[in-house]
TIVO-2410 file (N, C-alpha, C; in nm, 3 decimals):
# residues 107
REC num residu      c1      c2      c3 atome chaine
REC   1      M  -2.089   0.307   1.488     N      A
REC   1      M  -1.950   0.243   1.479    CA      A
REC   1      M  -1.957   0.157   1.381     C      A
REC   2      E  -2.044   0.115   1.361     N      A
REC   2      E  -2.032  -0.004   1.271    CA      A
REC   2      E  -1.979   0.075   1.089     C      A
REC   3      K  -1.990   0.156   1.030     N      A
REC   3      K  -1.962   0.212   0.903    CA      A
REC   3      K  -1.792   0.225   0.947     C      A
REC   4      V  -1.745   0.268   1.014     N      A
REC   4      V  -1.619   0.270   1.083    CA      A
REC   4      V  -1.492   0.149   1.012     C      A
REC   5      R  -1.576   0.084   1.102     N      A
REC   5      R  -1.521  -0.061   1.031    CA      A
REC   5      R  -1.549  -0.123   0.904     C      A
REC   6      L  -1.639  -0.090   0.857     N      A
REC   6      L  -1.645  -0.134   0.705    CA      A
REC   6      L  -1.570  -0.005   0.601     C      A
REC   7      D  -1.540   0.102   0.660     N      A
REC   7      D  -1.468   0.178   0.573    CA      A
REC   7      D  -1.345   0.102   0.576     C      A
REC   8      R  -1.289   0.061   0.688     N      A
REC   8      R  -1.144   0.024   0.722    CA      A
REC   8      R  -1.127  -0.088   0.623     C      A
REC   9      D  -1.238  -0.165   0.660     N      A
REC   9      D  -1.232  -0.313   0.527    CA      A
REC   9      D  -1.256  -0.260   0.388     C      A
REC  10      L  -1.304  -0.220   0.383     N      A
REC  10      L  -1.343  -0.141   0.201    CA      A
REC  10      L  -1.196  -0.105   0.184     C      A
REC  11      F  -1.118  -0.013   0.258     N      A
REC  11      F  -0.994   0.076   0.195    CA      A
REC  11      F  -0.849   0.024   0.240     C      A
REC  12      S  -0.878  -0.103   0.331     N      A
REC  12      S  -0.752  -0.188   0.319    CA      A
REC  12      S  -0.701  -0.223   0.204     C      A
REC  13      G  -0.750  -0.306   0.145     N      A
REC  13      G  -0.668  -0.303  -0.017    CA      A
REC  13      G  -0.626  -0.202  -0.059     C      A
REC  14      L  -0.699  -0.099  -0.060     N      A
REC  14      L  -0.639   0.027  -0.169    CA      A
REC  14      L  -0.521   0.052  -0.110     C      A
REC  15      I  -0.523   0.084   0.051     N      A
REC  15      I  -0.372   0.092   0.101    CA      A
REC  15      I  -0.252   0.022   0.063     C      A
REC  16      R  -0.293  -0.105   0.042     N      A
REC  16      R  -0.213  -0.236   0.015    CA      A
REC  16      R  -0.149  -0.176  -0.107     C      A
REC  17      L  -0.257  -0.129  -0.174     N      A
REC  17      L  -0.237  -0.129  -0.331    CA      A
REC  17      L  -0.175   0.012  -0.348     C      A
REC  18      H  -0.149   0.095  -0.247     N      A
REC  18      H  -0.040   0.221  -0.272    CA      A
REC  18      H   0.092   0.174  -0.245     C      A
REC  19      I   0.049   0.105  -0.136     N      A
REC  19      I   0.198   0.057  -0.077    CA      A
REC  19      I   0.266  -0.021  -0.191     C      A
REC  20      L   0.259  -0.091  -0.226     N      A
REC  20      L   0.313  -0.209  -0.331    CA      A
REC  20      L   0.344  -0.127  -0.458     C      A
REC  21      Y   0.231   0.011  -0.506     N      A
REC  21      Y   0.286   0.077  -0.645    CA      A
REC  21      Y   0.412   0.151  -0.583     C      A
REC  22      H   0.428   0.222  -0.437     N      A
REC  22      H   0.547   0.371  -0.449    CA      A
REC  22      H   0.646   0.239  -0.423     C      A
REC  23      A   0.613   0.097  -0.417     N      A
REC  23      A   0.717   0.038  -0.328    CA      A
REC  23      A   0.847  -0.048  -0.478     C      A
REC  24      S   0.736  -0.052  -0.574     N      A
REC  24      S   0.743  -0.051  -0.725    CA      A
REC  24      S   0.824   0.022  -0.788     C      A
REC  25      K   0.807   0.171  -0.706     N      A
REC  25      K   0.885   0.267  -0.783    CA      A
REC  25      K   1.039   0.290  -0.706     C      A
REC  26      E   1.026   0.335  -0.625     N      A
REC  26      E   1.144   0.318  -0.543    CA      A
REC  26      E   1.153   0.242  -0.406     C      A
REC  27      K   1.240   0.249  -0.342     N      A
REC  27      K   1.243   0.164  -0.186    CA      A
REC  27      K   1.161   0.237  -0.095     C      A
REC  28      I   1.062   0.218  -0.011     N      A
REC  28      I   0.970   0.309   0.093    CA      A
REC  28      I   1.013   0.309   0.236     C      A
REC  29      F   0.971   0.376   0.303     N      A
REC  29      F   1.004   0.352   0.464    CA      A
REC  29      F   0.879   0.394   0.529     C      A
REC  30      G   0.874   0.361   0.644     N      A
REC  30      G   0.732   0.381   0.725    CA      A
REC  30      G   0.674   0.503   0.698     C      A
REC  31      L   0.717   0.597   0.784     N      A
REC  31      L   0.714   0.706   0.767    CA      A
REC  31      L   0.691   0.795   0.659     C      A
REC  32      W   0.744   0.793   0.542     N      A
REC  32      W   0.708   0.846   0.434    CA      A
REC  32      W   0.571   0.793   0.354     C      A
REC  33      I   0.563   0.695   0.356     N      A
REC  33      I   0.429   0.612   0.331    CA      A
REC  33      I   0.303   0.639   0.441     C      A
REC  34      I   0.335   0.623   0.517     N      A
REC  34      I   0.221   0.736   0.612    CA      A
REC  34      I   0.170   0.904   0.564     C      A
REC  35      E   0.314   0.948   0.549     N      A
REC  35      E   0.297   1.050   0.475    CA      A
REC  35      E   0.258   1.070   0.323     C      A
REC  36      E   0.242   0.986   0.257     N      A
REC  36      E   0.224   0.978   0.094    CA      A
REC  36      E   0.090   0.903   0.195     C      A
REC  37      L   0.018   0.863   0.192     N      A
REC  37      L  -0.088   0.798   0.220    CA      A
REC  37      L  -0.204   0.911   0.250     C      A
REC  38      R  -0.154   0.970   0.406     N      A
REC  38      R  -0.210   1.099   0.437    CA      A
REC  38      R  -0.265   1.202   0.322     C      A
REC  39      R  -0.164   1.223   0.201     N      A
REC  39      R  -0.148   1.333   0.104    CA      A
REC  39      R  -0.316   1.262  -0.008     C      A
REC  40      H  -0.331   1.154   0.009     N      A
REC  40      H  -0.476   1.044  -0.046    CA      A
REC  40      H  -0.566   1.047   0.053     C      A
REC  41      G  -0.580   1.117   0.135     N      A
REC  41      G  -0.657   1.132   0.282    CA      A
REC  41      G  -0.733   0.969   0.374     C      A
REC  42      Y  -0.567   0.880   0.359     N      A
REC  42      Y  -0.538   0.806   0.456    CA      A
REC  42      Y  -0.500   0.817   0.567     C      A
REC  43      E  -0.549   0.801   0.704     N      A
REC  43      E  -0.479   0.844   0.823    CA      A
REC  43      E  -0.439   0.668   0.872     C      A
REC  44      L  -0.324   0.681   0.828     N      A
REC  44      L  -0.281   0.550   0.920    CA      A
REC  44      L  -0.149   0.617   1.063     C      A
REC  45      S  -0.166   0.534   1.139     N      A
REC  45      S  -0.087   0.549   1.268    CA      A
REC  45      S   0.045   0.425   1.218     C      A
REC  46      P   0.163   0.454   1.269     N      A
REC  46      P   0.226   0.337   1.268    CA      A
REC  46      P   0.220   0.210   1.290     C      A
REC  47      G   0.099   0.195   1.419     N      A
REC  47      G   0.050   0.074   1.506    CA      A
REC  47      G  -0.034  -0.014   1.371     C      A
REC  48      T  -0.113   0.089   1.299     N      A
REC  48      T  -0.133   0.040   1.181    CA      A
REC  48      T  -0.076  -0.012   1.107     C      A
REC  49      L   0.038   0.076   1.027     N      A
REC  49      L   0.093   0.037   0.873    CA      A
REC  49      L   0.208  -0.056   0.955     C      A
REC  50      Y   0.288  -0.030   1.012     N      A
REC  50      Y   0.388  -0.174   1.025    CA      A
REC  50      Y   0.352  -0.281   1.031     C      A
REC  51      P   0.215  -0.331   1.106     N      A
REC  51      P   0.145  -0.496   1.067    CA      A
REC  51      P   0.164  -0.528   0.973     C      A
REC  52      I   0.034  -0.411   0.869     N      A
REC  52      I   0.026  -0.419   0.742    CA      A
REC  52      I   0.191  -0.471   0.637     C      A
REC  53      L   0.295  -0.351   0.663     N      A
REC  53      L   0.426  -0.418   0.615    CA      A
REC  53      L   0.475  -0.562   0.679     C      A
REC  54      H   0.470  -0.603   0.742     N      A
REC  54      H   0.502  -0.667   0.804    CA      A
REC  54      H   0.410  -0.836   0.747     C      A
REC  55      R   0.303  -0.821   0.743     N      A
REC  55      R   0.235  -0.906   0.668    CA      A
REC  55      R   0.254  -0.894   0.533     C      A
REC  56      M   0.245  -0.787   0.423     N      A
REC  56      M   0.350  -0.804   0.315    CA      A
REC  56      M   0.443  -0.878   0.272     C      A
REC  57      E   0.539  -0.844   0.374     N      A
REC  57      E   0.682  -0.902   0.338    CA      A
REC  57      E   0.630  -1.022   0.410     C      A
REC  58      K   0.600  -1.080   0.463     N      A
REC  58      K   0.583  -1.231   0.499    CA      A
REC  58      K   0.495  -1.311   0.358     C      A
REC  59      K   0.400  -1.259   0.314     N      A
REC  59      K   0.374  -1.295   0.244    CA      A
REC  59      K   0.436  -1.327   0.057     C      A
REC  60      G   0.586  -1.275   0.077     N      A
REC  60      G   0.658  -1.238  -0.045    CA      A
REC  60      G   0.618  -1.111  -0.075     C      A
REC  61      Y   0.574  -1.035  -0.102     N      A
REC  61      Y   0.547  -0.927  -0.151    CA      A
REC  61      Y   0.597  -0.816  -0.160     C      A
REC  62      L   0.670  -0.773  -0.053     N      A
REC  62      L   0.778  -0.676  -0.010    CA      A
REC  62      L   0.926  -0.805   0.035     C      A
REC  63      K   1.021  -0.714   0.009     N      A
REC  63      K   1.129  -0.749   0.102    CA      A
REC  63      K   1.211  -0.624   0.177     C      A
REC  64      S   1.247  -0.654   0.266     N      A
REC  64      S   1.296  -0.528   0.353    CA      A
REC  64      S   1.431  -0.511   0.392     C      A
REC  65      E   1.482  -0.406   0.400     N      A
REC  65      E   1.608  -0.390   0.443    CA      A
REC  65      E   1.654  -0.292   0.521     C      A
REC  66      E   1.792  -0.310   0.623     N      A
REC  66      E   1.791  -0.194   0.733    CA      A
REC  66      E   1.890  -0.109   0.632     C      A
REC  67      E   1.903  -0.002   0.682     N      A
REC  67      E   2.010   0.089   0.648    CA      A
REC  67      E   2.036   0.193   0.752     C      A
REC  68      L   2.151   0.241   0.754     N      A
REC  68      L   2.134   0.345   0.877    CA      A
REC  68      L   2.182   0.461   0.794     C      A
REC  69      V   2.075   0.587   0.851     N      A
REC  69      V   2.104   0.719   0.846    CA      A
REC  69      V   2.074   0.781   0.914     C      A
REC  70      K   2.185   0.886   0.892     N      A
REC  70      K   2.218   1.029   1.024    CA      A
REC  70      K   2.188   0.918   1.146     C      A
REC  71      G   2.317   0.840   1.167     N      A
REC  71      G   2.296   0.763   1.290    CA      A
REC  71      G   2.202   0.602   1.346     C      A
REC  72      K   2.098   0.666   1.236     N      A
REC  72      K   1.930   0.565   1.305    CA      A
REC  72      K   1.945   0.429   1.180     C      A
REC  73      I   1.864   0.341   1.225     N      A
REC  73      I   1.884   0.271   1.130    CA      A
REC  73      I   1.731   0.275   1.068     C      A
REC  74      R   1.747   0.222   1.000     N      A
REC  74      R   1.590   0.282   0.900    CA      A
REC  74      R   1.572   0.147   0.785     C      A
REC  75      R   1.412   0.083   0.787     N      A
REC  75      R   1.389  -0.022   0.722    CA      A
REC  75      R   1.325   0.052   0.603     C      A
REC  76      L   1.371   0.014   0.475     N      A
REC  76      L   1.361   0.040   0.391    CA      A
REC  76      L   1.271  -0.097   0.345     C      A
REC  77      Y   1.171  -0.075   0.264     N      A
REC  77      Y   1.084  -0.250   0.177    CA      A
REC  77      Y   1.069  -0.188   0.049     C      A
REC  78      G   1.115  -0.297  -0.075     N      A
REC  78      G   1.124  -0.261  -0.201    CA      A
REC  78      G   1.005  -0.352  -0.262     C      A
REC  79      I   0.987  -0.377  -0.368     N      A
REC  79      I   0.866  -0.463  -0.409    CA      A
REC  79      I   0.979  -0.639  -0.445     C      A
REC  80      T   0.913  -0.716  -0.436     N      A
REC  80      T   0.971  -0.838  -0.480    CA      A
REC  80      T   0.895  -0.926  -0.618     C      A
REC  81      P   0.961  -0.989  -0.675     N      A
REC  81      P   0.868  -1.054  -0.834    CA      A
REC  81      P   0.757  -1.064  -0.774     C      A
REC  82      S   0.683  -1.150  -0.700     N      A
REC  82      S   0.602  -1.168  -0.676    CA      A
REC  82      S   0.466  -1.044  -0.672     C      A
REC  83      G   0.503  -0.994  -0.571     N      A
REC  83      G   0.485  -0.869  -0.563    CA      A
REC  83      G   0.435  -0.782  -0.672     C      A
REC  84      N   0.542  -0.762  -0.765     N      A
REC  84      N   0.482  -0.716  -0.886    CA      A
REC  84      N   0.424  -0.792  -1.010     C      A
REC  85      V   0.431  -0.919  -0.966     N      A
REC  85      V   0.333  -1.022  -1.020    CA      A
REC  85      V   0.159  -0.963  -0.972     C      A
REC  86      V   0.158  -0.968  -0.827     N      A
REC  86      V  -0.001  -0.932  -0.728    CA      A
REC  86      V   0.028  -0.800  -0.832     C      A
REC  87      L   0.104  -0.696  -0.775     N      A
REC  87      L   0.056  -0.535  -0.830    CA      A
REC  87      L   0.005  -0.526  -1.013     C      A
REC  88      S   0.064  -0.589  -1.107     N      A
REC  88      S   0.012  -0.594  -1.215    CA      A
REC  88      S  -0.143  -0.661  -1.241     C      A
REC  89      E  -0.162  -0.794  -1.164     N      A
REC  89      E  -0.327  -0.839  -1.135    CA      A
REC  89      E  -0.403  -0.716  -1.068     C      A
REC  90      A  -0.370  -0.693  -0.994     N      A
REC  90      A  -0.462  -0.601  -0.908    CA      A
REC  90      A  -0.501  -0.445  -0.993     C      A
REC  91      K  -0.394  -0.418  -1.124     N      A
REC  91      K  -0.436  -0.296  -1.184    CA      A
REC  91      K  -0.487  -0.349  -1.307     C      A
REC  92      N  -0.538  -0.476  -1.339     N      A
REC  92      N  -0.612  -0.506  -1.440    CA      A
REC  92      N  -0.723  -0.534  -1.353     C      A
REC  93      K  -0.736  -0.550  -1.237     N      A
REC  93      K  -0.858  -0.561  -1.181    CA      A
REC  93      K  -0.923  -0.439  -1.143     C      A
REC  94      V  -0.822  -0.309  -1.091     N      A
REC  94      V  -0.869  -0.216  -1.046    CA      A
REC  94      V  -0.919  -0.143  -1.170     C      A
REC  95      K  -0.895  -0.145  -1.344     N      A
REC  95      K  -0.894  -0.080  -1.447    CA      A
REC  95      K  -1.068  -0.170  -1.483     C      A
REC  96      E  -1.076  -0.263  -1.502     N      A
REC  96      E  -1.203  -0.321  -1.506    CA      A
REC  96      E  -1.296  -0.285  -1.408     C      A
REC  97      L  -1.277  -0.269  -1.287     N      A
REC  97      L  -1.372  -0.191  -1.170    CA      A
REC  97      L  -1.439  -0.061  -1.171     C      A
REC  98      F  -1.276  -0.001  -1.211     N      A
REC  98      F  -1.316   0.151  -1.296    CA      A
REC  98      F  -1.401   0.176  -1.378     C      A
REC  99      G  -1.401   0.060  -1.444     N      A
REC  99      G  -1.471   0.100  -1.635    CA      A
REC  99      G  -1.631   0.106  -1.537     C      A
REC 100      E  -1.666  -0.027  -1.504     N      A
REC 100      E  -1.787  -0.064  -1.394    CA      A
REC 100      E  -1.827   0.066  -1.338     C      A
REC 101      L  -1.772   0.112  -1.264     N      A
REC 101      L  -1.807   0.238  -1.163    CA      A
REC 101      L  -1.859   0.340  -1.183     C      A
REC 102      F  -1.757   0.348  -1.363     N      A
REC 102      F  -1.793   0.517  -1.427    CA      A
REC 102      F  -1.829   0.492  -1.566     C      A
REC 103      E  -1.891   0.371  -1.583     N      A
REC 103      E  -1.953   0.349  -1.762    CA      A
REC 103      E  -2.072   0.436  -1.754     C      A
REC 104      N  -2.133   0.480  -1.677     N      A
REC 104      N  -2.277   0.564  -1.677    CA      A
REC 104      N  -2.256   0.674  -1.599     C      A
REC 105      E  -2.120   0.750  -1.605     N      A
REC 105      E  -2.121   0.856  -1.564    CA      A
REC 105      E  -2.160   1.016  -1.629     C      A
REC 106      D  -2.122   1.018  -1.769     N      A
REC 106      D  -2.121   1.052  -1.868    CA      A
REC 106      D  -2.266   1.112  -1.917     C      A
REC 107      S  -2.384   1.014  -1.901     N      A
REC 107      S  -2.456   1.000  -1.958    CA      A
REC 107      S  -2.590   1.079  -1.866     C      A
***
């Protein structure tokens, strides 16, 4: 049971980076990001994703707006200037970590 919790803790930052990255490219919405994350091997329910999106919005990394799509209201999320700064810093940290994780892999 502890392994599952560790994995969730370990991968939660990567999920947030995926969200920021995609929100920097275009506005995203919940179902789309759930499907996109699934393509990368992450299984998130709406009950897990939406609190993450709301926390990221509260921190000022994302900004949401409502849009009417086929008679239904859809909440779209886009990255903010603060989110772009955080994403840029995170990219540098990931690049550094990637180098360390794989520096001796070719030997």
